[in-house]
N, C-alpha and C positions, 0 to 999 in steps of 0.2 A: 776556324769554324765557329768557335765560341764568341768571338767578337761580332761576327755577323748575326749569330743567334741573338745576342744582346740587342743589336740594332733592330732586329725583327720584333723583339719584345717591346722596345721603345716605340716602334712604328705602330704596333697594335694598341698600345696604351694611348697614343695620340689620336689614332684614327678609328679604333674599334673594329678593325678587320686586318686581313693579311693581303689584301688586293694591292700590291705595290705596283704603281704605274712606272713603266720604264722611263718615262719622261720626267717623272718626279724624283726618282732615285734609281738611276740605271744600274748601279753596282748591287744594291739590295735586290732589285728586281731579278737581275741575272742569277744571283745567289739562290733565290727562292725557286727559280726554274731548274737550276742545277740540282737542288735537293729533291725535287720531284722526280727528275730523271734518274738520279742515283738510287732513289727508293724503288722505282719501277724496274731498274736494271736494264733499260732499253738502249743504253749506249755502252758498247763493249770497251770503250776507251776510258770510262770513268769507274772508279772504285765505288762499290755499293756503300750505302750508309751503314754505320755500325749499329748494333742493337741499342747502344746508349743514345746515339743520335736520333734514331727512330723514336725511342722512348721520350726523349726531350721534346721533339716536335709533336708527337701525339699528346703529350701532357698539356700542351697549350692549344690543342685542337687545330693544329696547322692542317689546312685542306690539301690533300694529295692531288687534287685536280686544279688545273689553271683555268678551267672554264668559268669565266666571271659570272655568267647567269646561274650556273649551278651553285657556286659558292654563295651568291647573294640569296638564292632561293633557300639554301640551308640555313643561312643566318636568320632570315625572316621566320622560318619554321621553328628554329630554336627559341626565338623571341616569343612566338605564339605558345609554345609548350610551357615556357616560364610563366607567361601570363595566365594560362589556364590552371597551372599548379597553384 
């Protein structure tokens, strides 16, 4: 888990976001989808995320939605808030 988490951090450093395209990095893309599913608890076959895993993902502002439009909108909103401040 921590190895993929580090890969996710590297991806964000390089790209400025968490929108991992499955064609660009299929393994990391699947991992991010799995983390969202485990967080929501919608798959009874998967173990839910631990409190520490949730903390680590929330600490880096990992979006719990995979809706690309919603994530991009939130990113732009956050940029606007920073600009206004």
